[in-house]
N, C-alpha and C positions, 0 to 999 in steps of 0.2 A: 118477817122471819124467813131465814133460809133453812131448808131441811136438805141434809146431805145422807143419802142412802149408800152405803158403801163400806168398804173394808177397813178394819182397824188391826194392824199388824205390830209386832216388835221387828225392827230392822237389826239384823246381825251384820255388821260391817266390818269388812276386812280391807285394808289397804296395802298396796304392794307397788314396787317400782315398775314391774312390767307384767302384763297379763300372761299366765302361764299356757304354754301351747298344749295340745292333747298329750296326756301322759306325762307332762312335766311338772316338778315340784319346784316352787320358787318361795323365797322367804317373804313374809309380809312384815310391815313396820307399825301396824295398828290393828287392834281388835276392840270393838266397842258395841254396845247395843243402844240403840235410839229408837223412840216411838215413830212409827210410820203406818204405811197402808194407805192406799190412793184416797179413799174416803176420808180417813182421819186427816191426812195431809191436806186435803182441799178444805175441810172444815176448819182447821186451824189457820189456813192462809186467809180465808174469809173473815174469821173471828178477829183477827189481828188487824184487819183493815176496818173494824169497826162494826160489823154486820152481827146481828143476833142469830144464833146457830143453834139448830138441834140435829142430833145425830141419830140415825137409825141403823142399828147393825148388831154384831156379837162378838164377845171375847169368850175366853175360856176361863176355867176356875183355877188357873195356876197363877204363878207369881207374875208372869207378863201380864196376864189380865188385869191384876191389881194395879200395876204400874201404868198400863196403858189408860185405864179409866181415871186415874189420879192426874195423869198429864192433860187429858181432855178437860177435866174439871177446872184445872188450873187456868186453862185457856177461857173459862166461862162458857163452855159448850153444854146445853142441856143434854143430859144422858138418860132421861127416863124411858126412852125407847131403844137403849141398848141392853141386851139381855146377857147373862151369864149362862154358859153351857158346861155340862161336864165334858171334860176333856181339854185339849190344848188350845191356846189363841193362835191365830194366824201369825207366820213370820215370813220375813223376806231376807234372803241371803244376798248380800250385796257385796260385790267385788269392785273396789275403786283402784283406777290406775291410769296414768297417762291423760289425766284430766276428763276421763270418761268412766262408765259404769257398765257391769253386766250383773243382772238380777234374776234370782230364782225364788218364786212365791210358793209357799206351801199354805193353802188356804185355812186349814183348821176351822176354828169357830165360825168364820165368814161364810162357809158353805152350809152352816146348819140354820140360816136365815130361810125362812119359808113364805110361799105365796099367801097363806093363811094370816101370816102375822103382817104382811103389807096390807091385806084387806083390812085387818083390825086397825090400822093406822089411817085408813081412809081420810077421816075428818081432820087429821094433823096434816096429812098432805094437801088437803083442800084449802086450809089456812095459809099455806107458804106462799111467799112472794116468788120463789122459784125454787125447784128441786134439782139438786146436782147428783149425778151418778157416774159410776165407771163400771168395768166389767170384771171386778175381783169378787163379786157376789154371783150366785147361779143365775144363769140367762133368764130362765122363767120368772124368777124374783124381779129382776131389772125390767123385763116386759111388763109385767103386771103393774109395776110401779109408773111406768111410762103410760100405760092404758088409763089407769086411774086419774093420773094428772091431766091427761088429755080430756077426760070426760068431765073433770072439775074446772078446766080452763086455766090450768096451772103451767107456767112455762117451764121447761126442763132443759138442762144440759146434760148431754151424754158424751162423757170422754171415753172413746172406744179402746179402752187399753186394759187387758191386752187384746189386740185386734184379732188375733186367732179365734177368740170366742164370738166375734161380732156376727150377727146375722142381719140380712138385708130387711128383714121383717122389723127390726127396731126402727128403721128409717122414718116409717110412716107415722111414729108416734112422738119421736123427739122434736124439741122445738129448735135446738142448737146442737150441733155436732162438732167435736173438736179434736180430730186426730192431729198427730204430728205428721211429718212427710213419710216416714216408714208405714205408719198406720193407714195413711190415705192410699198409697200404693197398694198395700195389702188387701185393703177393701175394695178399691175402685179400679186398681190396675195403674200402669205408669201415666196414664192420661187422666190423673185426678183433677187436672185443671178443668176439663169438661164437666166432671162432677160438681165442681164448685158452682158453675154456672146453672146447674139443676137446682140448687138450694141457696139462692140469693139471700144475703144477709142472714142466713141459717147456719151455714158451715163455715167454720174458719180452720185453716190448716196452720199450725205453728211451725216455724222454721228455724227453731234454735236461736243463735245470736243474730240471725237476719231478720227476725221479727215473726209476722204472721201475715197470711193472705186470705181475703175472701172476695166474693163477688157480689157487687152492690146492686144488682139488676140491669146495669148499663156497661160496667167496666170492672176488671180486676183491680182490687186494691191491696197493695202491699204496705202494711203498717210497719215501718222500720223498727228494729230492736234498739236497745240502748247499750252503748259500750260498756263492757264489764270485765273483770278479771276473775275467771271461773276458777273456784277451789273446789267445788263438789256441785255436779249437775243434778244429783238425786233430788227429786221433788220439784225441779224448775217448771215441769208440765203441770203438776199439781197446784203450784202457786199460782200458775196462769189460770187454771180453771176456777180456783177459788176467787181469784180477784175478779176474773170476768163475770162470775155469778154475782159478786157483790156490786159490781158496776151496773149490770143489767137490772137488779133489783131496785137500784137508785134511778132507774130510767135514763141512764147515760145513753146518748146516741151511740149505734153499734160500733162505728169506727174510734170513737173516744174511748169506748169500753175496752176495745182491743189494745190501744195504746196503753191504757191504764194497766192492763193485764201484763203487757209486754214489760212494763216498767217494774211491776213487782217480781215477775220471773227473773229479770236481769239482776235485781237485789239478791234473789233467793240463792244464787249459785256462789255467792261471795264468801259465804260461811259454811262450816261442815254440818252435814246432816240434813235429811229431807225437810224436817221443820225448823232446825237450827236457824237458818237464815231467812225465814219468811218475815217479810218486812211489816212494819207499821204503816198506817195511812200517811202519816207525816212523811216518812222516808220516800214513799211512792211519790207524792205531790212534789216533794223536793227534787227528785229525780227528773220528773216530768218537766220541771221548771228549769232544768239545766244544771241542777246541782250535783255534788259527787255521788 
């Protein structure tokens, strides 16, 4: 059982041919709402790869909350630890253009998760094969979750996004840290390669289409990415983290787990929406074997 402690959002997606400059208005060619939130995305990614998933988080008592819970339930994710609160669910405003994205997150219900609730779920966390987290819940909640997992001997993946909320205090508690290049530079400075050497087989930096990099205790290892034609990069990092968690829970060697996660992420960008392109296990194994 994998537990994901994290955000559940509705993504409000707008697509346009060009990113507007400051003060500029441009015409868009698409508007849609799709389920998202880094926590929910990572839960869905791991669930589609065959993992048993339970989610810990919160949604509002609004229509978005109803839709978000229904979507997670359809993925066979256990929701008994997701609470409903008075008020709005979290949303992410996503602007797509030129094969890239810009995102503004409004936490809503996600910031109503409390330390007391995490303490109440200690036994659930203790039974987990691995716990996956991000930084779209309050930082004290994330730190308390990490502390409990460390006390219980449960491995954790911390995806430090958004990196602006990261504190160095979290490093001593998490088992695995998974920043992308931008987040690694924000946390460790331009010389994040040196930081990799301080956390062998624990910290892996995702490099987009180039793959991912970690330090194995003796040398730097670049696990190459897979060729892909990107339609929408939203959720690629979340797919990587969900897949990495699934692989580690199955006791895959670390380099193989990273390669598995790369393959999953490469597939995820080929369809629209953060969760829309998240692949099945069969598709990932086919890509790893050299299939399309």
